[in-house]
C-alpha positions as semicolon CSV with decimal commas, in nm:
position;residue;x (nm);y (nm);z (nm)
1;M;-1,713;-0,795;0,019
2;F;-1,467;-0,747;-0,265
3;R;-1,168;-0,956;-0,358
4;F;-0,981;-0,641;-0,273
5;Y;-1,118;-0,656;0,082
6;I;-1,022;-1,023;0,114
7;F;-0,669;-0,940;0,005
8;L;-0,659;-0,667;0,267
9;M;-0,752;-0,892;0,554
10;S;-0,407;-1,041;0,586
11;L;-0,094;-0,831;0,551
12;I;0,192;-0,634;0,687
13;F;0,510;-0,473;0,548
14;I;0,862;-0,517;0,696
15;S;1,231;-0,479;0,626
16;C;1,411;-0,531;0,299
17;S;1,549;-0,872;0,204
18;T;1,875;-0,928;0,022
19;D;1,754;-1,257;-0,127
20;S;1,805;-1,259;-0,503
21;I;1,536;-1,327;-0,759
22;E;1,577;-1,468;-1,105
23;S;1,460;-1,201;-1,348
24;G;1,244;-1,341;-1,624
25;E;1,114;-1,635;-1,422
26;T;0,737;-1,663;-1,437
27;L;0,531;-1,639;-1,121
28;E;0,388;-1,982;-1,202
29;A;0,736;-2,138;-1,219
30;S;0,847;-1,967;-0,898
31;L;0,561;-2,129;-0,706
32;V;0,633;-2,489;-0,810
33;N;0,665;-2,722;-0,509
34;K;0,589;-2,439;-0,268
35;E;0,308;-2,385;-0,024
36;V;0,131;-2,073;-0,147
37;V;-0,123;-1,838;0,008
38;V;-0,291;-1,608;-0,246
39;D;-0,429;-1,261;-0,173
40;D;-0,203;-1,251;0,133
41;V;0,011;-0,943;0,077
42;I;-0,133;-0,595;0,121
43;A;-0,012;-0,398;-0,178
44;C;-0,113;-0,111;-0,404
45;A;0,051;0,115;-0,660
46;A;0,070;0,486;-0,744
47;N;0,273;0,704;-0,974
48;N;0,483;0,974;-0,808
49;E;0,402;1,344;-0,834
50;N;0,623;1,392;-1,138
51;N;0,488;1,076;-1,302
52;T;0,845;0,956;-1,357
53;L;0,824;0,653;-1,128
54;I;0,558;0,406;-1,017
55;N;0,566;0,308;-0,652
56;V;0,434;-0,038;-0,571
57;F;0,374;-0,019;-0,196
58;F;0,348;-0,326;0,024
59;Y;0,331;-0,413;0,393
60;P;0,565;-0,693;0,504
61;R;0,472;-0,881;0,817
62;P;0,755;-0,911;1,071
63;G;0,981;-1,198;0,974
64;T;0,898;-1,200;0,603
65;T;1,183;-1,227;0,352
66;N;1,262;-1,254;-0,018
67;F;1,047;-0,970;-0,151
68;R;0,974;-1,016;-0,521
69;Y;0,800;-0,822;-0,795
70;F;0,627;-0,976;-1,098
71;E;0,464;-0,801;-1,395
72;T;0,273;-0,878;-1,716
73;T;0,361;-0,738;-2,057
74;D;0,050;-0,519;-2,068
75;E;-0,298;-0,475;-1,919
76;T;-0,482;-0,690;-2,176
77;V;-0,365;-1,032;-2,053
78;D;-0,549;-1,255;-1,806
79;K;-0,456;-1,109;-1,466
80;N;-0,531;-1,439;-1,290
81;N;-0,296;-1,652;-1,501
82;F;0,038;-1,669;-1,318
83;E;0,212;-1,773;-1,640
84;N;0,162;-1,416;-1,760
85;Y;0,377;-1,266;-1,482
86;V;0,757;-1,254;-1,494
87;A;0,999;-1,149;-1,222
88;V;1,176;-0,814;-1,260
89;D;1,444;-0,692;-1,021
90;F;1,352;-0,337;-0,915
91;P;1,484;-0,156;-0,606
92;V;1,306;-0,204;-0,273
93;V;1,288;0,123;-0,079
94;D;1,184;0,201;0,279
95;V;0,864;0,393;0,345
96;F;0,803;0,540;0,691
97;N;1,154;0,435;0,788
98;G;1,095;0,077;0,686
99;F;0,756;0,004;0,839
100;L;0,627;-0,010;0,481
101;K;0,821;-0,086;0,164
102;K;0,788;-0,010;-0,204
103;F;0,929;-0,124;-0,536
104;E;1,028;0,171;-0,755
105;I;0,917;0,087;-1,108
106;T;0,995;0,258;-1,437
107;S;0,743;0,178;-1,708
108;S;0,546;0,365;-1,973
109;Q;0,324;0,061;-2,028
110;E;0,020;-0,005;-1,814
111;K;0,010;-0,364;-1,687
112;W;-0,076;-0,597;-1,401
113;V;0,175;-0,659;-1,122
114;I;0,198;-0,888;-0,819
115;V;0,414;-0,871;-0,505
116;A;0,533;-1,187;-0,327
117;F;0,731;-1,267;-0,014
118;D;0,818;-1,568;0,202
119;E;0,719;-1,636;0,560
120;D;0,795;-1,949;0,763
121;G;0,840;-2,160;0,451
122;V;0,522;-2,032;0,286
123;T;0,506;-1,798;-0,016
124;S;0,243;-1,525;0,004
125;I;0,131;-1,325;-0,299
126;S;-0,079;-1,014;-0,341
127;N;-0,390;-0,957;-0,543
128;P;-0,315;-0,838;-0,897
129;I;-0,249;-0,463;-0,906
130;R;-0,348;-0,266;-1,215
131;L;-0,102;0,010;-1,309
132;K;-0,288;0,314;-1,447
133;Q;-0,018;0,579;-1,472
134;N;-0,140;0,689;-1,815
135;T;-0,517;0,653;-1,805
136;K;-0,573;0,747;-1,441
137;P;-0,263;0,911;-1,289
138;T;-0,265;0,939;-0,911
139;E;-0,401;1,272;-0,790
140;F;-0,193;1,457;-0,529
141;I;-0,391;1,708;-0,321
142;S;-0,414;1,799;0,047
143;E;-0,695;2,054;0,051
144;N;-0,949;1,771;0,041
145;I;-0,871;1,686;0,407
146;T;-1,013;1,863;0,711
147;V;-0,898;1,794;1,066
148;D;-1,057;1,868;1,402
149;D;-0,741;1,899;1,611
150;S;-0,903;2,036;1,927
151;T;-0,827;1,718;2,128
152;N;-0,557;1,452;2,144
153;M;-0,797;1,230;1,944
154;P;-0,814;1,437;1,624
155;I;-1,083;1,362;1,369
156;F;-0,988;1,351;1,000
157;S;-1,240;1,369;0,718
158;W;-1,191;1,398;0,344
159;K;-1,350;1,407;0,003
160;D;-1,266;1,216;-0,312
161;G;-1,083;1,396;-0,588
162;L;-1,115;1,343;-0,961
163;Y;-1,210;0,975;-0,949
164;N;-1,527;0,816;-0,815
165;D;-1,424;0,449;-0,805
166;T;-1,228;0,450;-0,478
167;K;-1,326;0,150;-0,263
168;I;-1,112;0,183;0,048
169;Y;-0,901;0,443;0,230
170;F;-0,566;0,393;0,402
171;Q;-0,469;0,637;0,677
172;V;-0,121;0,674;0,828
173;L;-0,018;0,895;1,117
174;S;0,354;0,958;1,141
175;K;0,612;1,192;1,288
176;P;0,800;1,450;1,077
177;S;1,096;1,213;1,108
178;N;0,880;0,961;0,912
179;D;0,850;0,729;1,211
180;F;0,526;0,532;1,174
181;I;0,263;0,578;1,446
182;S;-0,052;0,409;1,317
183;G;-0,198;0,263;0,999
184;T;-0,567;0,190;0,944
185;Y;-0,814;0,118;0,664
186;T;-1,172;0,240;0,643
187;F;-1,452;0,229;0,389
188;E;-1,576;0,561;0,523
189;K;-1,427;0,904;0,448
190;N;-1,332;0,972;0,809
191;F;-1,107;0,843;1,085
192;Q;-1,055;0,944;1,447
193;Y;-0,722;0,876;1,608
194;Y;-0,718;0,625;1,778
195;N;-1,081;0,510;1,755
196;L;-1,123;0,180;1,570
197;D;-1,503;0,182;1,543
198;N;-1,505;0,219;1,163
199;V;-1,167;0,054;1,096
200;I;-1,185;-0,263;0,888
201;L;-0,811;-0,338;0,897
202;N;-0,549;-0,219;1,143
203;I;-0,176;-0,264;1,075
204;T;-0,064;-0,073;1,384
205;Q;0,167;-0,276;1,604
206;G;0,049;-0,260;1,963
207;I;-0,127;0,042;2,113
208;P;0,008;0,364;1,962
209;Q;0,120;0,661;2,166
210;S;-0,105;0,945;2,272
211;L;-0,058;1,264;2,073
212;N;0,052;1,580;2,249
213;S;0,030;1,948;2,168
214;E;0,405;2,002;2,177
215;S;0,472;1,775;1,879
216;E;0,406;1,796;1,507
217;Y;0,258;1,509;1,309
218;N;0,174;1,410;0,951
219;F;-0,144;1,253;0,817
220;T;-0,118;1,053;0,494
221;L;-0,422;0,931;0,303
222;M;-0,445;0,689;0,011
223;G;-0,772;0,633;-0,173
224;V;-0,747;0,294;-0,343
225;S;-0,962;0,144;-0,620
226;E;-1,084;-0,216;-0,631
227;D;-0,793;-0,313;-0,858
228;N;-0,546;-0,169;-0,607
229;W;-0,448;0,149;-0,791
230;V;-0,408;0,460;-0,574
231;N;-0,649;0,721;-0,710
232;L;-0,568;0,980;-0,447
233;L;-0,265;1,048;-0,230
234;S;-0,282;1,329;0,024
235;E;-0,042;1,442;0,297
236;L;-0,123;1,696;0,566
237;P;0,093;1,817;0,856
238;F;-0,100;1,896;1,175
239;Q;-0,060;1,975;1,543
240;I;-0,325;1,927;1,809
241;Q;-0,439;2,229;2,011
């Protein structure tokens, strides 16, 4: 449907690699003599609540290594020209205890960025991600989410916030310890755990556990635009009845 959807149909995040990258190398140069798969890393970006950092989230498939971050000088360049992207060495940080990862970026300039990693001798790269920390800062709210927690298959529904260009929604269920339970993508503004009828991409590994009334859980929602910027980031603790 969208390039964004195509990029979504392949990816998974994993553990951090200690492989070094050469800062300043262009993405084009880094791909010379390599087998490359484009639009093959699920990734998106959001500023944090204080707008002091930009988090470039990605999902590494098990066995992937050599996580790399590339950026352009600004947002005006051709996003599809790999010569415009240079490698920058930013920290890679665990999200949900390592099931997802993120690069922590410091930048006042809006730009395009790309995430890359290696897998079985092949280099995979993400779709271009448009940083919008100045013109469209990520909105952090939780009151937009409602949850029917009357069963062990709770139903979550939500509304958009300030922005009306969200194309896809990412839902994560986790424990208060940040252990990942499930991760799904929908085009619709609702999701029932663990019903996959309206799920267009599922990054859950295996069949997740049943929820029980004696435990607490967290629901995290990201509303993502077509150029992979997170418009909305919501987190809601819940407990089934």
